[in-house]
Backbone bond lengths (Angstrom), bond angles and torsions (degrees), N, CA, C in turn:
res aa  C-N    CA-C-N  psi(-1)  N-CA   C-N-CA  omega(-1)  CA-C   N-CA-C  phi
1 M - - - 1.440 - - 1.549 108.90 -
2 D 1.323 113.25 135.11 1.477 118.38 -179.42 1.515 108.65 -73.84
3 P 1.331 116.73 144.26 1.484 118.68 174.83 1.502 111.71 -67.89
4 E 1.309 114.93 152.15 1.471 118.85 -179.31 1.514 108.98 -66.60
5 P 1.337 119.09 136.10 1.457 119.85 179.01 1.512 112.86 -59.95
6 Q 1.307 115.29 137.99 1.466 121.04 179.58 1.530 109.17 -95.34
7 P 1.374 117.06 143.20 1.447 116.91 176.61 1.509 112.37 -62.44
8 E 1.293 115.68 141.69 1.461 120.07 179.83 1.517 109.99 -76.37
9 D 1.334 116.45 155.37 1.462 120.99 172.89 1.547 107.27 -65.88
10 P 1.310 116.29 141.11 1.459 117.95 179.26 1.488 110.98 -60.89
11 P 1.363 116.56 141.63 1.478 118.15 176.02 1.508 109.74 -58.99
12 S 1.353 114.08 159.73 1.424 118.71 -176.70 1.536 113.93 -59.15
13 S 1.325 114.88 -29.85 1.484 116.64 179.47 1.538 109.57 -66.89
14 I 1.323 117.35 -37.71 1.461 119.64 178.51 1.500 109.46 -68.17
15 G 1.327 117.37 -41.42 1.435 120.89 178.39 1.526 111.40 -61.31
16 A 1.324 115.48 -40.66 1.462 118.87 178.06 1.540 111.38 -63.97
17 L 1.326 115.41 -41.66 1.452 119.48 178.17 1.509 111.82 -63.76
18 L 1.304 116.21 -41.05 1.481 117.71 177.75 1.515 110.43 -62.26
19 S 1.304 118.29 -40.15 1.474 120.34 179.26 1.518 111.28 -63.65
20 L 1.333 117.94 -28.96 1.451 119.96 177.86 1.537 113.60 -69.79
21 L 1.329 116.49 -18.40 1.453 119.72 177.95 1.521 111.52 -64.56
22 T 1.348 117.66 -21.39 1.465 120.40 -177.26 1.536 108.51 -94.23
23 D 1.284 119.08 1.38 1.481 122.96 176.85 1.516 109.67 -64.50
24 E 1.324 116.43 144.94 1.469 120.12 -179.42 1.517 111.62 -73.30
25 S 1.314 119.31 -21.09 1.441 123.52 -178.56 1.515 109.87 -76.44
26 K 1.337 117.35 121.49 1.500 121.23 177.65 1.483 111.39 -62.38
27 S 1.342 117.45 -36.50 1.450 119.91 -177.43 1.537 110.44 -69.81
28 T 1.349 116.62 -33.87 1.455 118.68 176.23 1.528 109.70 -67.82
29 Q 1.352 115.59 -41.11 1.492 119.31 179.07 1.531 109.83 -62.52
30 K 1.338 118.14 -45.37 1.445 122.03 179.09 1.511 111.40 -59.54
31 A 1.327 117.09 -43.60 1.452 121.75 -179.99 1.519 110.83 -62.14
32 A 1.315 116.51 -42.41 1.445 120.84 178.92 1.518 111.41 -64.85
33 I 1.321 118.04 -42.97 1.465 123.07 177.26 1.525 111.34 -61.11
34 K 1.337 116.18 -43.86 1.454 120.36 177.08 1.515 111.78 -61.87
35 A 1.324 116.58 -43.73 1.461 119.63 179.63 1.527 110.63 -64.14
36 L 1.331 116.65 -43.21 1.457 120.83 178.37 1.570 111.06 -62.67
37 T 1.331 114.78 -40.75 1.449 119.42 -179.43 1.519 109.98 -66.05
38 D 1.332 116.31 -40.27 1.418 121.31 178.39 1.529 115.22 -63.66
39 M 1.333 115.18 -19.76 1.456 121.17 178.62 1.537 111.01 -79.94
40 G 1.308 117.11 -5.45 1.439 119.97 177.70 1.534 114.01 71.10
41 I 1.305 115.60 -135.08 1.431 121.61 -174.81 1.526 112.34 -60.44
42 A 1.319 117.78 -39.11 1.436 120.27 179.21 1.508 112.58 -61.24
43 G 1.367 116.93 -41.99 1.472 120.65 176.46 1.513 112.61 -65.32
44 S 1.354 115.21 -43.23 1.465 120.22 178.57 1.522 112.24 -62.04
45 R 1.305 116.79 -41.90 1.441 120.91 178.49 1.525 110.01 -64.91
46 A 1.296 117.76 -41.74 1.462 120.32 178.74 1.535 109.93 -61.89
47 L 1.325 117.26 -43.20 1.466 120.71 178.36 1.548 109.86 -63.88
48 E 1.311 117.21 -41.45 1.485 119.38 177.55 1.536 111.14 -60.35
49 G 1.310 115.47 -42.08 1.492 118.84 178.74 1.538 110.52 -66.49
50 A 1.359 116.50 -35.22 1.470 119.05 -179.89 1.502 112.20 -67.38
51 T 1.334 118.13 -23.08 1.485 119.12 179.96 1.515 110.83 -70.32
52 E 1.314 117.93 -9.88 1.464 121.31 177.11 1.483 113.12 -115.39
53 G 1.344 117.66 14.57 1.448 121.19 -178.81 1.547 113.14 -77.86
54 A 1.323 115.24 -178.07 1.450 120.93 -177.34 1.530 113.83 -79.17
55 D 1.341 117.63 -27.88 1.467 122.33 -174.47 1.491 110.12 -84.61
56 P 1.371 118.78 113.43 1.461 121.68 -179.64 1.485 113.45 -58.76
57 K 1.325 117.87 -36.63 1.505 119.99 -178.46 1.522 108.99 -68.37
58 L 1.316 118.08 -41.22 1.450 120.08 178.41 1.500 111.15 -67.90
59 R 1.317 119.04 -40.69 1.456 121.00 176.81 1.502 111.62 -56.77
60 A 1.341 115.67 -47.43 1.484 120.15 -179.00 1.506 112.64 -65.15
61 R 1.296 117.52 -42.54 1.461 120.42 -179.08 1.516 112.18 -71.46
62 A 1.341 117.95 -31.86 1.466 121.71 176.19 1.499 108.81 -66.33
63 R 1.355 117.82 -42.40 1.452 120.82 177.40 1.514 111.40 -61.24
64 Q 1.344 116.05 -43.60 1.465 121.12 178.39 1.516 110.97 -59.31
65 A 1.339 115.16 -43.10 1.458 120.36 179.23 1.518 111.84 -63.10
66 L 1.358 115.91 -45.85 1.453 118.20 177.82 1.530 113.69 -61.19
67 L 1.341 116.04 -38.12 1.451 119.46 175.96 1.540 111.24 -62.62
68 A 1.303 116.60 -43.30 1.457 122.24 179.88 1.540 108.48 -61.34
69 I 1.280 117.55 -45.38 1.478 122.21 -179.84 1.519 110.55 -62.09
70 A 1.336 117.95 -42.88 1.453 124.30 179.41 1.511 109.82 -61.65
71 R 1.371 116.16 -44.54 1.444 120.68 -179.10 1.543 109.04 -61.83
72 K 1.301 116.02 -44.83 1.471 121.45 -176.33 1.525 110.02 -64.91
73 R 1.359 117.35 -40.41 1.433 120.38 176.53 1.506 112.03 -64.77
74 G 1.294 115.76 -39.35 1.459 123.01 178.41 1.514 110.82 -62.81
75 Q 1.292 116.50 -44.79 1.471 120.43 177.64 1.501 112.35 -61.12
76 K 1.369 114.94 -42.50 1.478 119.02 178.38 1.525 112.56 -62.65
77 T 1.348 113.59 -41.54 1.437 119.48 179.20 1.543 110.35 -64.62
78 L 1.284 116.67 -45.93 1.459 120.79 178.41 1.501 111.00 -59.75
79 T 1.320 116.88 -47.68 1.478 120.61 178.85 1.513 111.25 -58.26
80 R 1.320 116.34 -44.37 1.492 118.88 179.71 1.552 109.64 -64.49
81 L 1.310 118.86 -42.04 1.416 120.58 178.61 1.555 114.18 -62.91
82 L 1.338 113.64 -38.64 1.466 118.16 179.41 1.505 111.26 -70.16
83 R 1.320 117.54 -33.99 1.474 120.69 179.62 1.512 111.35 -72.02
84 S 1.317 116.85 -30.91 1.482 121.09 -176.53 1.539 111.04 -81.68
85 S 1.316 118.22 -13.30 1.453 117.81 -175.88 1.506 112.17 -91.71
């Protein structure tokens, strides 16, 4: 039986974006969140992993980013449903 595939380490660009979440500049944080969001599943998985990391500031900001992404997806879904009815 083949072993279950292991998740790959995030590419350095994802790691760099995650580190920007701890920057004091809100605009830098927002740009990093947007870039991670634009990466789709890879960015979301990196954020999910960051919620369990050692840095409390990164954990908190990753959770905030995931909540913002979920809200945005929910709004898009709701809009699509309302338009189709």
